[in-house]
KEDREN-630313 format. One record per residue: residue in three letters; chain; residue number from 1; x, y, z of N, C-alpha, C, O in turn. Coordinates in steps of 0.1 Angstrom, whole numbers, m for minus. Example, Ala and Ser with C-alpha at 12.3 -4.5 7.8 and 13.67 -1.06 7.14 Angstrom:
# residues 2
   resn   chain   resi    n_c1    n_c2    n_c3   ca_c1   ca_c2   ca_c3    c_c1    c_c2    c_c3    o_c1    o_c2    o_c3
    ALA       A      1     132     m57      78     123     m45      78     132     m33      78     142     m33      85
    SER       A      2     128     m22      71     137     m11      71     129       0      79     134      11      80
This chain:
# residues 93
   resn   chain   resi    n_c1    n_c2    n_c3   ca_c1   ca_c2   ca_c3    c_c1    c_c2    c_c3    o_c1    o_c2    o_c3
    UNK       A      1     822   m2017     334     816   m2004     337     821   m1999     350     824   m1987     351
    UNK       A      2     823   m2007     360     828   m2003     373     842   m1998     372     846   m1988     378
    UNK       A      3     850   m2005     364     864   m2001     362     865   m1987     355     873   m1979     359
    UNK       A      4     856   m1985     346     856   m1973     338     852   m1961     348     858   m1950     347
    UNK       A      5     842   m1963     356     838   m1953     366     849   m1950     376     852   m1939     380
    UNK       A      6     856   m1961     380     868   m1959     389     879   m1952     383     885   m1943     389
    UNK       A      7     881   m1954     370     892   m1948     363     889   m1933     361     899   m1925     360
    UNK       A      8     877   m1929     360     874   m1914     359     873   m1907     372     871   m1895     373
    UNK       A      9     875   m1915     383     876   m1908     396     865   m1911     406     865   m1905     417
    UNK       A     10     855   m1918     402     844   m1921     411     848   m1932     421     853   m1942     417
    UNK       A     11     846   m1929     434     849   m1939     444     837   m1943     452     826   m1937     450
    UNK       A     12     838   m1953     459     826   m1959     467     821   m1948     476     808   m1948     478
    UNK       A     13     829   m1940     482     824   m1930     491     815   m1920     484     806   m1915     490
    UNK       A     14     818   m1917     472     810   m1908     464     796   m1914     462     786   m1907     463
    UNK       A     15     796   m1926     458     783   m1933     456     774   m1934     469     762   m1932     468
    UNK       A     16     781   m1937     480     774   m1938     493     768   m1924     496     757   m1923     502
    UNK       A     17     776   m1914     494     772   m1900     497     760   m1896     488     750   m1890     493
    UNK       A     18     760   m1900     476     749   m1897     467     736   m1905     471     725   m1900     470
    UNK       A     19     738   m1917     476     727   m1925     481     720   m1918     493     708   m1917     493
    UNK       A     20     728   m1914     503     722   m1907     514     716   m1894     510     705   m1890     516
    UNK       A     21     722   m1887     501     716   m1874     497     703   m1876     489     694   m1868     491
    UNK       A     22     702   m1887     482     690   m1889     474     678   m1893     484     667   m1890     481
    UNK       A     23     681   m1899     495     671   m1902     505     665   m1888     510     653   m1887     512
    UNK       A     24     674   m1879     514     670   m1866     518     663   m1858     507     653   m1852     510
    UNK       A     25     667   m1859     495     661   m1853     484     647   m1859     481     638   m1851     477
    UNK       A     26     646   m1871     484     633   m1878     482     622   m1872     492     611   m1869     488
    UNK       A     27     626   m1870     504     617   m1865     514     614   m1850     511     603   m1845     513
    UNK       A     28     625   m1843     506     623   m1829     502     613   m1827     491     604   m1819     491
    UNK       A     29     615   m1836     480     606   m1835     469     592   m1838     472     582   m1833     467
    UNK       A     30     590   m1848     481     576   m1852     486     570   m1840     493     558   m1836     490
    UNK       A     31     577   m1833     502     571   m1822     509     569   m1810     500     559   m1803     501
    UNK       A     32     579   m1808     491     577   m1796     482     565   m1798     472     558   m1789     469
    UNK       A     33     563   m1810     468     552   m1813     459     539   m1811     466     529   m1807     460
    UNK       A     34     539   m1815     478     526   m1814     486     523   m1799     488     511   m1795     487
    UNK       A     35     533   m1790     490     530   m1776     492     529   m1769     478     520   m1760     478
    UNK       A     36     536   m1772     468     536   m1765     456     524   m1768     447     520   m1760     439
    UNK       A     37     519   m1780     449     507   m1785     441     496   m1789     450     493   m1801     451
    UNK       A     38     490   m1780     457     480   m1783     467     467   m1790     461     461   m1798     468
    UNK       A     39     464   m1787     449     452   m1794     443     454   m1808     438     445   m1815     435
    UNK       A     40     467   m1812     437     470   m1825     431     469   m1836     441     467   m1848     438
    UNK       A     41     470   m1833     454     468   m1843     465     480   m1851     468     491   m1848     463
    UNK       A     42     478   m1860     477     489   m1868     483     495   m1878     473     507   m1881     473
    UNK       A     43     487   m1883     464     492   m1892     454     503   m1887     445     513   m1894     442
    UNK       A     44     501   m1874     441     512   m1868     433     525   m1866     440     535   m1869     435
    UNK       A     45     524   m1862     453     536   m1861     461     542   m1874     463     555   m1875     463
    UNK       A     46     534   m1884     466     540   m1898     467     548   m1902     455     558   m1908     456
    UNK       A     47     542   m1899     443     549   m1903     431     563   m1896     430     573   m1903     426
    UNK       A     48     563   m1883     433     576   m1876     432     586   m1882     442     598   m1884     439
    UNK       A     49     581   m1884     455     590   m1890     465     596   m1904     461     607   m1907     463
    UNK       A     50     587   m1912     456     591   m1926     451     601   m1925     440     610   m1933     439
    UNK       A     51     598   m1916     430     607   m1915     418     621   m1911     423     630   m1918     418
    UNK       A     52     623   m1902     431     636   m1898     436     641   m1909     446     653   m1911     446
    UNK       A     53     633   m1915     453     637   m1925     463     642   m1938     456     650   m1945     462
    UNK       A     54     639   m1940     443     644   m1951     436     659   m1950     433     666   m1960     430
    UNK       A     55     664   m1938     434     679   m1936     431     688   m1941     442     699   m1946     440
    UNK       A     56     683   m1941     455     691   m1945     466     696   m1960     465     709   m1962     466
    UNK       A     57     688   m1970     462     693   m1983     461     703   m1985     449     712   m1993     450
    UNK       A     58     701   m1977     439     710   m1977     427     724   m1972     432     734   m1978     429
    UNK       A     59     724   m1961     439     737   m1956     443     744   m1965     454     756   m1966     454
    UNK       A     60     736   m1971     463     741   m1980     472     748   m1992     465     758   m1997     469
    UNK       A     61     741   m1997     455     746   m2009     448     759   m2005     440     768   m2013     440
    UNK       A     62     759   m1993     435     771   m1988     428     782   m1987     438     794   m1990     434
    UNK       A     63     779   m1982     450     789   m1980     460     795   m1994     464     807   m1995     466
    UNK       A     64     787   m2004     465     791   m2017     469     800   m2023     458     811   m2029     460
    UNK       A     65     796   m2021     445     804   m2026     434     818   m2019     434     828   m2026     431
    UNK       A     66     818   m2006     436     830   m1999     436     839   m2003     447     851   m2004     446
    UNK       A     67     833   m2005     459     840   m2010     471     847   m2023     468     859   m2025     472
    UNK       A     68     840   m2032     462     846   m2045     459     857   m2044     449     868   m2050     450
    UNK       A     69     856   m2035     439     866   m2033     430     878   m2026     436     890   m2030     434
    UNK       A     70     876   m2017     445     887   m2010     453     894   m2020     462     906   m2020     463
    UNK       A     71     887   m2030     468     893   m2040     476     902   m2049     468     913   m2052     472
    UNK       A     72     897   m2053     456     905   m2062     448     917   m2055     442     928   m2061     441
    UNK       A     73     915   m2042     439     927   m2035     434     937   m2031     444     949   m2029     441
    UNK       A     74     932   m2030     457     941   m2026     468     940   m2012     471     947   m2008     480
    UNK       A     75     932   m2004     464     932   m1990     467     924   m1986     479     926   m1976     485
    UNK       A     76     915   m1995     483     906   m1992     495     915   m1994     507     915   m1985     516
    UNK       A     77     922   m2005     508     931   m2007     520     944   m1999     519     950   m1996     529
    UNK       A     78     947   m1995     507     959   m1987     505     958   m1973     512     968   m1967     515
    UNK       A     79     946   m1969     514     944   m1956     522     948   m1958     536     953   m1949     542
    UNK       A     80     945   m1969     542     948   m1972     556     962   m1976     558     968   m1973     568
    UNK       A     81     967   m1985     549     980   m1990     551     988   m1989     538     982   m1992     527
    UNK       A     82    1000   m1986     539    1008   m1983     527    1010   m1996     518    1011   m1995     506
    UNK       A     83    1011   m2008     525    1013   m2020     518    1000   m2027     513    1001   m2037     506
    UNK       A     84     989   m2021     517     976   m2027     512     972   m2039     520     961   m2044     517
    UNK       A     85     980   m2044     529     976   m2055     537     969   m2051     550     971   m2040     555
    UNK       A     86     960   m2059     554     952   m2056     566     960   m2060     578     965   m2071     580
    UNK       A     87     961   m2050     587     969   m2052     600     959   m2056     611     948   m2050     612
    UNK       A     88     963   m2065     619     954   m2070     630     961   m2066     643     973   m2068     645
    UNK       A     89     953   m2061     652     958   m2058     665     958   m2071     673     948   m2078     674
    UNK       A     90     969   m2074     679     970   m2086     687     968   m2081     702     976   m2073     707
    UNK       A     91     958   m2087     708     955   m2083     722     964   m2091     731     966   m2103     730
    UNK       A     92     971   m2084     740     980   m2091     750     994   m2093     745    1002   m2100     751
    UNK       A     93     997   m2088     733    1010   m2090     728    1019   m2079     731    1031   m2079     727
C-alpha cells in the first residue's frame, strides 16, 4: 500500500502536513460546533473535535511509513545529495 501511495505521488511531507492541518481542523470543528449548536452542549463539540482529531495519528503514521520507504528507495536522501549517500561533516579536517 505504501509503495502504491508513493507511486501516485504522495510523499512523507504531504502526510505530515495533513497531520498538522488535521490538528488545527480539530480545534476549529470543536469551536465551530460549540458556537453553531449552542443547545447541544460541550459533549457534542467534544465528539466533533475528537472525531477529526483521530486523523492526525493516522497521517503521522502514514508519513513515517512513507519516510521509511523513501529512505530505503533512496529518494529521501536523493533530494539532499545526488548520490543518495549521507555526507558527514568532519570537524577539524
